[in-house]
Wavefront OBJ file of the C-alpha trace (Angstrom):
o trace
v -12.840 -94.850 -131.506
v -13.738 -98.451 -132.100
v -13.073 -99.246 -128.464
v -16.389 -97.657 -127.689
v -18.219 -100.589 -129.387
v -19.284 -103.979 -128.871
v -19.970 -104.880 -131.913
v -19.877 -103.250 -135.584
v -22.542 -104.803 -138.065
v -22.644 -103.563 -141.668
v -26.166 -103.271 -142.981
v -27.077 -102.570 -146.536
v -30.896 -101.766 -145.795
v -29.903 -98.351 -144.109
v -28.483 -96.375 -147.036
v -25.846 -93.208 -146.438
v -28.560 -91.045 -147.612
v -30.920 -91.696 -145.046
v -28.790 -90.229 -142.288
v -29.684 -86.328 -142.394
v -26.825 -83.304 -142.504
v -27.747 -82.512 -138.727
v -26.815 -86.299 -137.690
v -23.907 -86.620 -139.493
v -22.328 -83.620 -138.122
v -23.594 -83.945 -134.733
v -24.713 -87.129 -132.428
v -25.716 -89.990 -134.319
v -29.127 -91.640 -134.500
v -29.688 -94.419 -131.851
v -32.184 -96.730 -131.176
v -33.064 -98.585 -127.684
v -34.134 -101.948 -127.906
v -34.867 -104.171 -124.818
v -35.027 -107.879 -125.164
v -37.523 -108.837 -122.532
v -37.128 -112.509 -122.640
v -38.400 -115.085 -120.441
v -35.047 -115.390 -118.193
v -34.359 -111.695 -118.071
v -34.278 -108.253 -119.613
v -31.351 -107.258 -122.023
v -30.687 -103.526 -122.825
v -29.206 -103.045 -126.270
v -28.395 -99.677 -127.940
v -27.769 -99.375 -131.770
v -25.902 -96.633 -133.046
v -26.013 -95.910 -136.645
v -22.961 -94.852 -138.546
v -23.315 -94.013 -142.443
v -23.928 -98.129 -143.455
v -23.282 -99.285 -139.969
v -25.196 -100.081 -137.118
v -22.806 -100.216 -133.918
v -24.302 -102.268 -131.193
v -23.476 -101.431 -127.447
v -25.070 -104.328 -125.607
v -25.709 -103.597 -121.926
v -26.712 -104.550 -118.555
v -29.423 -107.882 -118.123
v -32.364 -107.076 -115.818
v -35.371 -108.814 -114.108
v -37.658 -110.871 -116.363
v -41.077 -108.576 -117.059
v -43.176 -111.868 -116.739
v -41.986 -112.927 -113.321
v -43.977 -110.249 -111.488
v -47.135 -111.056 -113.623
v -46.656 -114.681 -113.619
v -45.500 -114.898 -109.863
v -42.549 -117.211 -110.604
v -38.683 -117.037 -109.683
v -39.280 -115.409 -106.254
v -41.739 -112.252 -107.961
v -44.641 -111.417 -107.015
v -47.579 -108.782 -108.370
v -46.240 -106.169 -105.611
v -42.400 -106.346 -107.375
v -43.992 -105.228 -110.696
v -43.345 -101.539 -110.030
v -39.763 -102.366 -109.070
v -38.990 -104.283 -112.072
v -40.328 -101.620 -114.185
v -38.186 -99.474 -112.335
v -35.294 -101.443 -112.695
v -35.477 -101.988 -116.438
v -35.595 -98.063 -116.960
v -32.494 -97.938 -114.617
v -30.844 -99.875 -116.721
v -30.374 -96.811 -119.369
v -27.952 -95.100 -116.486
v -26.328 -98.231 -115.624
v -24.750 -98.635 -119.193
v -23.050 -95.096 -118.819
v -20.758 -97.122 -116.791
v -18.818 -100.188 -117.223
v -20.574 -103.455 -115.880
v -18.939 -105.378 -112.781
v -15.793 -107.001 -113.983
v -16.593 -110.903 -114.769
v -13.270 -112.884 -115.075
v -10.925 -110.200 -116.387
v -13.528 -107.909 -118.536
v -16.844 -106.178 -117.527
v -20.232 -107.746 -117.835
v -20.775 -104.778 -120.375
v -18.778 -101.886 -121.918
v -19.899 -98.218 -120.522
v -21.714 -96.451 -123.003
v -22.965 -92.930 -122.648
v -25.752 -92.486 -124.864
v -26.401 -89.271 -123.542
v -23.439 -87.528 -125.112
v -23.367 -89.782 -128.256
v -26.653 -90.276 -129.454
v -29.760 -88.348 -130.998
v -32.370 -91.406 -129.564
v -34.772 -91.893 -132.107
v -36.587 -94.601 -130.736
v -37.038 -96.626 -127.590
v -38.676 -100.235 -127.487
v -39.233 -102.708 -124.946
v -40.249 -105.591 -126.927
v -40.967 -109.051 -125.354
v -41.230 -112.585 -126.556
v -42.523 -115.954 -125.528
v -42.277 -115.611 -121.647
v -44.711 -112.378 -121.713
v -47.158 -113.879 -124.085
v -47.487 -116.430 -121.438
v -47.917 -113.897 -118.832
v -50.838 -112.030 -120.713
v -52.247 -115.503 -120.868
v -52.607 -115.928 -117.504
v -53.570 -112.241 -116.597
v -54.363 -109.898 -119.202
v -55.068 -106.969 -116.653
v -51.739 -106.855 -114.831
v -50.033 -107.091 -118.369
v -52.089 -104.074 -119.599
v -50.907 -102.022 -116.523
v -47.587 -103.450 -116.461
v -47.224 -102.041 -120.120
v -48.575 -98.657 -119.436
v -46.592 -98.101 -116.130
v -43.291 -99.139 -118.361
v -44.099 -97.043 -120.999
v -44.808 -94.005 -118.964
v -41.199 -94.645 -117.148
v -39.564 -94.318 -120.233
v -41.230 -91.353 -121.777
v -40.280 -89.781 -118.728
v -36.824 -91.002 -118.963
v -36.651 -90.049 -122.630
v -38.540 -87.041 -123.214
v -41.716 -86.406 -125.723
v -39.622 -86.509 -129.094
v -38.649 -90.394 -128.689
v -40.911 -92.956 -130.596
v -41.400 -95.069 -127.889
v -43.162 -98.806 -127.602
v -43.595 -101.086 -124.912
v -45.436 -104.588 -126.044
v -44.681 -107.977 -126.782
v -43.865 -108.787 -130.286
v -45.965 -111.255 -132.491
v -44.513 -114.855 -133.219
v -44.535 -113.275 -136.669
v -42.259 -110.382 -135.859
v -39.956 -112.110 -133.628
v -39.318 -114.740 -136.673
v -39.002 -111.892 -139.237
v -36.380 -110.025 -136.637
v -34.259 -113.030 -136.631
v -34.349 -113.655 -140.313
v -33.456 -109.948 -140.607
v -30.519 -110.260 -138.677
v -29.218 -113.036 -140.677
v -29.663 -111.509 -143.600
v -27.291 -108.914 -142.870
v -24.472 -111.493 -143.309
v -25.972 -112.865 -146.260
v -25.425 -112.312 -150.266
v -29.176 -112.340 -151.081
v -32.864 -112.892 -149.700
v -32.897 -117.052 -150.658
v -32.472 -118.544 -147.082
v -34.793 -119.736 -144.206
v -33.825 -120.045 -140.652
v -35.270 -121.704 -137.319
v -34.914 -119.965 -134.008
v -35.322 -121.693 -130.858
v -35.775 -119.976 -127.469
v -36.622 -121.372 -124.160
v -40.411 -121.032 -124.812
v -40.806 -120.772 -128.286
v -39.848 -121.858 -131.632
v -39.936 -119.780 -135.084
v -39.624 -120.621 -138.898
v -39.503 -117.924 -141.415
v -38.400 -117.935 -144.894
v -39.318 -115.553 -147.769
v -41.883 -117.858 -150.048
v -43.261 -115.761 -153.201
v -45.413 -119.301 -153.939
v -47.124 -118.938 -150.498
v -50.834 -117.870 -150.159
v -50.823 -113.915 -149.659
v -54.221 -114.328 -147.972
v -52.501 -116.927 -145.568
v -52.184 -114.674 -142.154
v -48.928 -115.705 -141.557
v -47.475 -114.266 -144.915
v -46.645 -110.728 -145.315
v -45.388 -108.334 -147.400
v -42.189 -106.944 -146.073
v -40.779 -103.637 -147.238
v -36.934 -104.296 -147.829
v -34.008 -101.053 -149.298
v -37.316 -99.918 -151.432
v -38.418 -103.441 -152.512
v -41.228 -106.114 -151.212
v -40.412 -109.301 -150.100
v -43.481 -111.843 -149.352
v -42.195 -113.627 -145.992
v -43.495 -116.353 -144.201
v -42.959 -116.554 -140.284
v -44.597 -118.524 -137.457
v -44.107 -118.964 -134.059
v -44.559 -122.276 -131.945
v -45.174 -121.126 -128.497
v -44.597 -124.025 -126.036
v -42.033 -125.810 -128.026
v -38.918 -123.701 -127.118
v -36.373 -126.158 -125.383
v -37.131 -125.305 -121.836
v -41.022 -125.390 -122.142
v -41.517 -128.438 -124.776
v -41.019 -130.890 -121.682
v -44.308 -129.196 -120.236
v -46.041 -128.492 -123.064
v -45.622 -131.991 -124.623
v -45.393 -133.978 -121.903
v -42.124 -135.517 -120.438
v -41.123 -138.918 -121.652
v -39.837 -141.577 -119.128
v -37.503 -142.214 -121.665
v -35.845 -138.204 -121.584
v -35.198 -138.643 -117.846
v -31.870 -137.490 -116.823
v -29.373 -140.652 -116.199
v -31.527 -142.315 -118.015
v -28.786 -144.719 -119.673
v -27.874 -145.737 -116.024
v -31.565 -146.928 -115.089
v -32.004 -148.820 -118.743
v -29.539 -151.417 -120.426
v -29.186 -150.585 -123.885
v -31.122 -147.380 -124.004
v -30.531 -144.961 -127.210
v -31.179 -141.431 -127.775
v -33.610 -142.800 -130.132
v -35.781 -144.172 -127.549
v -36.150 -140.673 -125.908
v -36.566 -139.028 -129.697
v -39.358 -141.663 -130.500
v -41.681 -140.616 -127.421
v -41.470 -137.085 -127.973
v -44.835 -136.278 -129.633
v -44.638 -132.906 -131.869
v -47.467 -133.789 -134.655
v -50.963 -133.958 -134.463
v -53.505 -134.821 -137.134
v -53.494 -131.297 -138.437
v -49.781 -130.495 -138.148
v -47.582 -129.589 -135.701
v -48.425 -128.850 -132.782
v -48.580 -125.018 -131.444
v -49.400 -126.303 -127.638
v -50.323 -122.675 -126.342
v -51.474 -120.795 -129.126
v -55.409 -120.466 -129.425
v -57.325 -121.975 -132.504
v -60.494 -119.593 -132.134
v -61.308 -119.472 -128.566
v -59.576 -122.888 -128.159
v -56.186 -123.195 -126.700
v -53.721 -125.515 -128.756
v -53.859 -125.198 -132.610
v -51.485 -127.002 -135.096
v -49.625 -125.647 -137.995
v -48.312 -127.106 -141.276
v -45.264 -125.104 -142.302
v -45.136 -124.609 -146.106
v -41.805 -125.477 -146.056
v -41.943 -127.462 -149.451
v -42.958 -123.758 -151.072
v -39.922 -121.721 -149.741
v -38.037 -119.903 -151.788
v -34.948 -121.494 -150.709
v -33.862 -124.807 -149.157
v -30.652 -123.144 -147.599
v -31.367 -123.106 -143.890
v -29.786 -121.242 -140.968
v -30.383 -122.329 -137.482
v -30.307 -119.364 -134.376
v -30.784 -119.215 -131.090
v -30.911 -122.274 -128.986
v -29.846 -124.261 -131.686
v -26.497 -123.084 -131.275
v -25.923 -124.934 -128.409
v -26.415 -128.749 -129.808
v -24.026 -130.661 -128.928
v -23.610 -134.758 -129.210
v -21.657 -134.591 -126.047
v -24.798 -133.399 -123.955
v -26.340 -136.548 -124.652
v -22.936 -138.621 -122.702
v -23.080 -135.950 -120.038
v -26.892 -135.790 -119.295
v -28.329 -138.832 -120.169
v -25.848 -141.594 -120.324
v -24.635 -140.789 -116.962
v -25.958 -139.664 -113.816
v -25.429 -135.939 -113.836
v -26.947 -135.337 -110.391
v -29.579 -132.925 -111.234
v -33.347 -132.696 -110.258
v -35.693 -133.898 -113.210
v -37.019 -129.945 -113.170
v -33.537 -129.906 -115.108
v -34.384 -131.504 -117.828
v -31.358 -131.476 -119.497
v -31.348 -135.019 -121.325
v -34.865 -133.820 -122.682
v -32.949 -130.745 -123.614
v -29.963 -132.552 -125.371
v -32.150 -134.442 -127.518
v -35.177 -132.426 -128.270
v -33.970 -129.740 -130.576
v -32.598 -132.477 -133.330
v -36.032 -134.102 -132.924
v -37.793 -130.707 -133.770
v -35.616 -130.212 -136.780
v -36.158 -133.908 -138.238
v -39.721 -133.307 -137.698
v -40.166 -130.425 -139.839
v -37.688 -131.796 -142.412
v -34.918 -128.897 -141.618
v -31.587 -130.406 -142.145
v -30.013 -130.876 -138.735
v -26.458 -130.157 -139.855
v -27.393 -126.516 -141.312
v -25.034 -123.554 -140.581
v -25.549 -122.118 -136.946
v -25.648 -118.154 -136.554
v -25.375 -116.483 -133.492
v -27.243 -113.290 -133.822
v -29.951 -111.472 -131.823
v -33.343 -110.631 -132.839
v -33.118 -106.869 -131.540
v -30.587 -106.050 -134.608
v -33.523 -107.194 -136.932
v -35.992 -105.244 -134.694
v -34.106 -101.826 -135.337
v -33.580 -102.781 -139.356
v -37.521 -102.988 -139.192
v -38.205 -99.939 -137.636
v -35.595 -97.779 -139.488
v -37.152 -99.419 -142.693
v -41.000 -98.987 -141.802
v -40.663 -103.005 -142.890
v -44.185 -104.107 -141.968
v -45.538 -100.738 -143.042
v -47.552 -102.716 -146.191
v -48.948 -105.002 -143.643
v -50.560 -102.647 -141.492
v -54.376 -103.208 -142.896
v -53.634 -106.934 -141.786
v -51.323 -107.099 -139.022
v -49.556 -110.109 -137.369
v -52.070 -112.185 -134.969
v -51.420 -112.093 -131.536
v -51.993 -115.973 -131.400
v -51.418 -116.344 -127.849
v -54.467 -114.394 -126.671
v -58.423 -116.102 -127.571
v -59.485 -112.366 -128.115
v -56.984 -110.661 -129.835
v -53.850 -108.423 -129.113
v -54.449 -106.264 -125.582
v -55.110 -102.512 -125.979
l 1 2 3 4 5 6 7 8 9 10 11 12 13 14 15 16 17 18 19 20 21 22 23 24 25 26 27 28 29 30 31 32 33 34 35 36 37 38 39 40 41 42 43 44 45 46 47 48 49 50 51 52 53 54 55 56 57 58 59 60 61 62 63 64 65 66 67 68 69 70 71 72 73 74 75 76 77 78 79 80 81 82 83 84 85 86 87 88 89 90 91 92 93 94 95 96 97 98 99 100 101 102 103 104 105 106 107 108 109 110 111 112 113 114 115 116 117 118 119 120 121 122 123 124 125 126 127 128 129 130 131 132 133 134 135 136 137 138 139 140 141 142 143 144 145 146 147 148 149 150 151 152 153 154 155 156 157 158 159 160 161 162 163 164 165 166 167 168 169 170 171 172 173 174 175 176 177 178 179 180 181 182 183 184 185 186 187 188 189 190 191 192 193 194 195 196 197 198 199 200 201 202 203 204 205 206 207 208 209 210 211 212 213 214 215 216 217 218 219 220 221 222 223 224 225 226 227 228 229 230 231 232 233 234 235 236 237 238 239 240 241 242 243 244 245 246 247 248 249 250 251 252 253 254 255 256 257 258 259 260 261 262 263 264 265 266 267 268 269 270 271 272 273 274 275 276 277 278 279 280 281 282 283 284 285 286 287 288 289 290 291 292 293 294 295 296 297 298 299 300 301 302 303 304 305 306 307 308 309 310 311 312 313 314 315 316 317 318 319 320 321 322 323 324 325 326 327 328 329 330 331 332 333 334 335 336 337 338 339 340 341 342 343 344 345 346 347 348 349 350 351 352 353 354 355 356 357 358 359 360 361 362 363 364 365 366 367 368 369 370 371 372 373 374 375 376 377 378 379 380 381 382 383 384 385 386 387 388 389 390 391 392
């Protein structure tokens, strides 16, 4: 019954023949994915039916990184309660969420009745990369505790992962999610989150020895894909990592006669002598890297914008810059109204590229079901945010 499903996602990657007879006659194969972002942890359950993934979006609970970083009122002593809250979301999704407006925050989905759970992944993004930088020991403890709780909840037959995604994976998964709505692979994406920004595209001409170029396995074929994440260039973090220009202050237009948005953009310094600044990633043992993406070598110059780019709106400049929004400077809305376009222009990505509202969690499931990075196991994506390599 369609009423059970939040979203139907048709995919050409998962062939109907890959579903066993037992699965088609019994409970559907399902994959659990948590998007452990910088502002919170959102539960998704993807239910496979023939060539479609049925997406069930669940509750959003506390951010895993908060007790590690001790921000937003959380302390390390709260880590246990946060991991319990994350696992408990699997119980909460069985009932409708609290009503907001005229509909529930999420629709009930009892996965214990409708699913045979194949895998469960708690995947963190940029917020947790920063947490791991700040305290590796706490992060290792948190991940181990969470994985243990999920295993106890779901049983020994479920493939469980609990870790921070590499920037390569985050960009690739977003690209795979966009791919589901495209007729071919000839496109590139730019994605922006709160703390990081990713660009991803197929690149047959790229150097196969480049650590940011990997062979990805899709539908029985292999595709060489470049993917890079700039840690610190997300819309919320950039004003801290790049420095906060005085010409980007909230309500600056009421203070400086003749102020223009370009005045703010000109003061945002995204480039260095070696390329685009990557403020929080490591270059060897030194924090602060640079990358010059090989955009000219991309297989296609057809771009899509995802994530925070969906909220670019010229009217925000009037609201937050030309007028006084009565906000503290910590809420850098004028800066955020101008910065995404400046970022795209710096990378020479068309600002008027189509926007796509997709979730990288869908791409994570597609990759998992297709073992899409199996060919890259000898040289896995790098954990650039750590000076000594990925956590154990």
